Each structure stands twice: as structure tokens, then as C-alpha cells.
C-alpha positions as semicolon CSV with decimal commas, in nm:
position;residue;x (nm);y (nm);z (nm)
1;M;10,151;7,885;13,522
2;A;10,279;7,582;13,331
3;R;10,417;7,637;12,981
4;V;10,239;7,470;12,690
5;R;10,430;7,169;12,566
6;L;10,559;7,237;12,215
7;S;10,679;7,002;11,944
8;V;11,048;7,011;11,856
9;A;10,975;7,214;11,540
10;E;10,755;7,459;11,729
11;R;11,013;7,501;12,005
12;R;11,292;7,568;11,755
13;E;11,080;7,826;11,576
14;E;11,000;7,996;11,907
15;L;11,370;8,008;11,994
16;L;11,462;8,144;11,652
17;R;11,204;8,423;11,676
18;A;11,332;8,513;12,021
19;A;11,691;8,511;11,895
20;I;11,599;8,749;11,612
21;E;11,437;8,989;11,857
22;Q;11,739;8,978;12,086
23;I;11,985;9,031;11,799
24;E;11,786;9,333;11,680
25;A;11,782;9,475;12,033
26;R;12,138;9,396;12,145
27;G;12,344;9,319;11,834
28;V;12,511;8,992;11,742
29;A;12,825;9,052;11,947
30;A;12,641;9,133;12,269
31;V;12,356;8,882;12,255
32;R;12,394;8,573;12,477
33;I;12,225;8,237;12,500
34;A;12,103;8,358;12,841
35;D;11,925;8,654;12,679
36;V;11,728;8,428;12,447
37;A;11,645;8,188;12,728
38;A;11,533;8,470;12,961
39;A;11,309;8,621;12,693
40;L;11,111;8,297;12,683
41;G;11,145;8,197;13,045
42;V;11,335;7,877;12,965
43;S;11,673;7,743;13,069
44;N;12,002;7,800;12,890
45;A;12,028;7,423;12,863
46;L;11,710;7,407;12,656
47;V;11,846;7,658;12,405
48;L;12,176;7,469;12,385
49;Y;11,994;7,139;12,344
50;H;11,840;7,267;12,021
51;F;12,137;7,467;11,883
52;S;12,448;7,358;12,079
53;T;12,632;7,692;12,036
54;K;12,553;8,060;12,009
55;E;12,707;8,065;11,660
56;K;12,469;7,796;11,536
57;L;12,171;7,973;11,693
58;V;12,264;8,303;11,530
59;A;12,323;8,147;11,187
60;E;11,991;7,963;11,195
61;A;11,811;8,275;11,319
62;F;11,935;8,468;11,017
63;A;11,837;8,181;10,786
64;Y;11,490;8,182;10,942
65;A;11,458;8,558;10,893
66;A;11,578;8,527;10,533
67;E;11,319;8,263;10,451
68;G;11,048;8,486;10,596
69;D;11,158;8,774;10,375
70;L;11,172;8,550;10,068
71;A;10,825;8,411;10,137
72;R;10,689;8,767;10,138
73;L;10,880;8,845;9,818
74;R;10,736;8,537;9,643
75;K;10,387;8,642;9,746
76;L;10,432;8,991;9,603
77;T;10,592;8,882;9,276
78;G;10,345;8,595;9,229
79;R;10,031;8,810;9,233
80;R;9,792;8,806;8,936
81;T;9,852;9,158;8,814
82;T;10,086;9,346;8,583
83;A;10,462;9,308;8,611
84;L;10,490;9,681;8,683
85;R;10,256;9,662;8,979
86;R;10,430;9,351;9,115
87;L;10,769;9,514;9,075
88;R;10,664;9,838;9,240
89;S;10,503;9,652;9,530
90;A;10,817;9,444;9,586
91;V;11,050;9,743;9,569
92;R;10,833;9,954;9,798
93;W;10,808;9,673;10,052
94;Y;11,184;9,607;10,044
95;A;11,272;9,975;10,070
96;P;11,361;10,103;10,420
97;T;11,068;10,343;10,386
98;G;10,817;10,063;10,337
99;Q;10,671;9,792;10,558
100;A;10,967;9,555;10,558
101;K;11,104;9,504;10,908
102;G;11,441;9,394;11,032
103;W;11,685;9,629;10,860
104;R;11,881;9,658;11,184
105;L;11,903;9,279;11,187
106;W;12,042;9,260;10,833
107;I;12,292;9,539;10,885
108;E;12,417;9,341;11,184
109;G;12,429;9,032;10,965
110;W;12,629;9,201;10,690
111;A;12,888;9,317;10,942
112;V;12,925;8,980;11,113
113;S;12,929;8,790;10,782
114;L;13,271;8,941;10,709
115;R;13,407;8,699;10,970
116;E;13,143;8,423;10,983
117;P;13,117;8,200;10,672
118;A;12,779;8,058;10,774
119;L;12,621;8,404;10,796
120;R;12,795;8,515;10,479
121;E;12,632;8,225;10,294
122;V;12,286;8,314;10,429
123;A;12,323;8,680;10,334
124;R;12,460;8,594;9,990
125;D;12,179;8,351;9,916
126;L;11,915;8,604;10,021
127;D;12,077;8,868;9,800
128;K;12,083;8,629;9,503
129;E;11,717;8,535;9,552
130;W;11,609;8,899;9,563
131;K;11,801;8,987;9,249
132;A;11,672;8,678;9,066
133;A;11,310;8,754;9,160
134;L;11,334;9,116;9,048
135;T;11,513;9,015;8,729
136;E;11,234;8,770;8,646
137;V;10,959;9,029;8,694
138;L;11,155;9,286;8,494
139;A;11,193;9,039;8,206
140;E;10,821;8,960;8,217
141;G;10,737;9,330;8,199
142;V;10,963;9,377;7,898
143;A;10,810;9,075;7,723
144;A;10,461;9,211;7,787
145;G;10,556;9,552;7,649
146;E;10,486;9,727;7,980
147;F;10,820;9,906;7,993
148;S;11,171;9,910;7,849
149;C;11,463;9,751;8,032
150;P;11,756;9,633;7,817
151;D;11,941;9,476;8,111
152;P;11,702;9,329;8,373
153;A;11,984;9,173;8,577
154;G;12,177;9,500;8,587
155;T;11,864;9,691;8,684
156;A;11,793;9,446;8,967
157;L;12,147;9,490;9,097
158;R;12,134;9,869;9,084
159;L;11,794;9,885;9,254
160;T;11,889;9,653;9,539
161;A;12,220;9,835;9,586
162;L;12,031;10,166;9,617
163;L;11,781;10,016;9,863
164;D;12,053;9,858;10,075
165;G;12,248;10,183;10,087
166;L;11,944;10,386;10,185
167;A;11,866;10,132;10,457
168;V;12,209;10,190;10,609
169;Q;12,161;10,568;10,597
170;L;11,816;10,558;10,755
171;T;11,896;10,292;11,014
172;S;12,248;10,388;11,119
173;Y;12,260;10,765;11,067
174;A;11,953;10,936;11,207
175;G;11,869;11,251;11,014
176;A;12,099;11,175;10,720
177;V;11,800;11,158;10,486
178;S;11,427;11,175;10,542
179;R;11,207;10,875;10,464
180;A;11,004;11,086;10,222
181;R;11,316;11,188;10,030
182;A;11,445;10,831;10,025
183;Q;11,114;10,707;9,884
184;E;11,125;10,980;9,622
185;W;11,473;10,867;9,515
186;V;11,361;10,504;9,496
187;D;11,062;10,595;9,278
188;Q;11,278;10,811;9,053
189;A;11,537;10,537;9,014
190;L;11,274;10,277;8,929
191;A;11,106;10,502;8,673
192;R;11,441;10,586;8,515
193;E;11,542;10,220;8,492
194;L;11,212;10,134;8,320
195;G;11,208;10,427;8,082
196;L;10,886;10,558;8,235
197;E;10,766;10,896;8,353
198;A;10,743;10,929;8,730
199;E;10,371;11,008;8,693
200;T;10,311;10,674;8,521
201;L;10,484;10,490;8,801
202;G;10,298;10,686;9,066
203;A;9,964;10,597;8,909
204;Q;10,021;10,228;8,975
205;K;9,840;10,097;9,282
206;R;9,998;9,852;9,521
């Protein structure tokens, strides 16, 4: 059966999605151009035509994944509801106990970024965007009198650090902590940072 002819942009997006899947399954070090090509039933030459090297393919795949995560974040924080509900929805989605996918991918990315400047830049930019978005919602909640938070930027840093750390525990060390316990810790940390009772936070709907 003949493959549907795709535009250049569509083909690149298809290759990037396939690369992300292969990285999650095999890891950055083990994944090959041939693995991505085989997953789509195309030639190695086609993949190299669009990205020229494995390093460029991997870097662009991470950038593509980062933009997808940021698009979801913007949607959650841009909703027409209270700052507290927007913040809780964003934190719960980002948490390794929520619906966010790809933690294995990002743990791989963090490790490789120690040696790859291009990946380090992607990971750093994603981290900055997350902290900035949370800081903005925190500041809006304070201004609206919804909760108390004397240092929104510091709170954003502490929350994301907790979420990242829990993601490593849940993804890399099976049985280290249950998902229910991790979610409980996230909710407690968020309530504590906002000067709220846990019951108040729990009453908020997504």
C-alpha cells in the first residue's frame, strides 16, 4: 500500500513524533536513525535528509516535546477561572501522578544535556517557561486575595523541584513511593506554600 505524500512540515512532525517514541522506548544513547526510519517504514536516507545527524534529530525531538508541554501549560493557566484552580490544575497535570506523559523522555533529556549543549538549552528553556507561568498565576492569586504567597518565584521553584524529584523516584525507582503518597505530598506542599488548609485546596475542582 502506497504511503500518503506528506508536506515537508508534516513529514518532519511525523519523524519527530517517531523519534520521541523511540527515545522513550530505547533511551537516547541506544536509539538509532534506523530505529526511527523502521518505525515509520521509511528509509534512513529520508530521516537524514530532514535532520542530517542523529544529534540534530534528538535535539529537535526534545524541542518538539517541550513545545507540546508548554502549549498544554498555556491552556491550563489561560482558563477563565480562579488563579487557585488554574494553579492546581497545572500542578496536578505536571505532577508524575497526573496525566502528563513523557517523564521517561525528560529524565533521559536531563542526563544527556550534561554533555549536549543543544539539549541543555531546550531543557533550560522549558524549565524557565514552567517557572515563569507558575509565578505569574501565583502573583495573580495574591493580587486577587485568593491566597498568601510572599515569594511567587521562590514558590514556583520549590514546587517544580519537588515535582521533578518525585518524577525521578516514580519513574526510575519502582516502589520507592506510591503515586497516592506522592500526590498527597504535592497537595500538602501546594497548600503550605499558599497558606491554605489542605481541605480548601481539595475542594477546588479541576
